[in-house]
C-alpha positions as a printed Julia matrix, in Angstrom:
98×3 Matrix{Float64}:
   0.29  -0.05  -0.04
   3.09   1.98  -0.3
   3.15   3.18  -3.44
  -1.02   4.19  -3.19
  -2.62   7.43  -2.29
  -4.66   8.08   1.33
  -8.12   8.4    0.14
  -9.97  12.27  -0.12
 -11.14  12.81   3.21
 -14.23  13.62   1.83
 -14.5   10.09   0.87
 -13.3    8.93   4.5
 -16.13  11.8    5.81
 -19.22   9.96   3.91
 -18.18   6.63   5.41
 -17.9    7.5    8.95
 -21.49   9.6    8.31
 -22.74   6.79   6.66
 -21.98   3.73   9.28
 -23.03   6.04  12.33
 -26.35   6.09  10.8
 -26.44   3.24  10.09
 -24.64   0.89  12.97
 -26.27   3.78  15.59
 -24.9    5.61  18.73
 -23.56   2.46  20.45
 -21.47   1.48  17.91
 -17.7    3.06  18.36
 -15.64   4.54  15.09
 -12.21   5.09  14.66
 -10.17   7.7   12.85
  -6.46   7.59  14.18
  -6.02  11.43  14.07
  -1.87  10.95  12.58
  -2.83  10.22   9.19
  -5.75  13.13   9.62
  -3.64  16.38   9.98
  -6.22  18.91   9.45
  -9.21  17.0    9.6
  -9.67  16.44  13.74
 -12.84  19.07  13.79
 -14.65  17.94  10.63
 -13.78  13.68  12.18
 -15.56  14.11  15.01
 -18.37  15.57  13.25
 -18.74  13.21  11.35
 -19.65  10.51  13.04
 -16.72   9.28  15.42
 -16.11   8.64  19.71
 -12.94   7.25  19.54
  -9.44   7.97  18.42
  -8.3    3.96  18.32
  -5.21   4.12  20.42
  -2.79   6.9   20.96
  -0.07   6.09  22.77
   2.61   9.32  23.45
   4.24   5.98  24.7
   5.07   4.31  21.72
   4.88   4.8   18.14
   1.52   3.86  15.81
   3.9    0.42  14.31
   1.02   0.56  11.77
   2.14   3.95  10.85
   5.48   4.54  12.19
   6.37   7.07   9.83
   3.27   8.73  10.88
   3.31  10.16  14.65
   1.0   10.12  17.13
  -0.03  14.4   17.94
   1.12  15.36  21.42
  -1.69  14.27  23.46
  -1.97  17.51  24.71
  -2.8   19.83  21.22
  -5.31  16.82  20.26
  -7.14  17.81  23.89
  -7.71  21.5   22.38
  -8.39  19.34  18.66
 -10.88  17.71  20.92
 -11.7   20.05  22.25
 -12.48  22.62  20.23
 -14.91  19.69  18.32
 -16.9   19.28  21.35
 -16.12  16.21  22.83
 -13.79  15.65  25.75
 -10.31  13.41  25.32
 -10.73  10.23  27.56
  -8.34   6.97  28.73
  -9.27   4.04  27.75
  -8.37   0.74  27.65
  -7.88  -1.38  25.43
 -10.93  -3.25  25.42
 -13.98  -0.54  25.65
 -16.03  -0.72  29.54
 -19.96  -1.6   27.88
 -17.59  -4.45  27.22
 -16.39  -4.93  29.89
 -18.7   -5.53  31.92
 -20.27  -8.01  30.34
């Protein structure tokens, strides 16, 4: 995939929005912030509720050429989009309680 261009942002936003409509509010929908710089607020508005496995301690092993954003910057951009950045385990609390 190294020679394949990423999907245009509008296609990603459309896909997220359709997934949110189809799967409803209970589904967790992720989009990695390190691969979508400059579009974070649009992704939140489209319907994501999870940035994925962002870590201030480890690199993105899948995309090592794209470092994670600084947590404070991600917190600020998330707040600007009207949401709150929160820590979570690798398993969602709803599933953990099941």
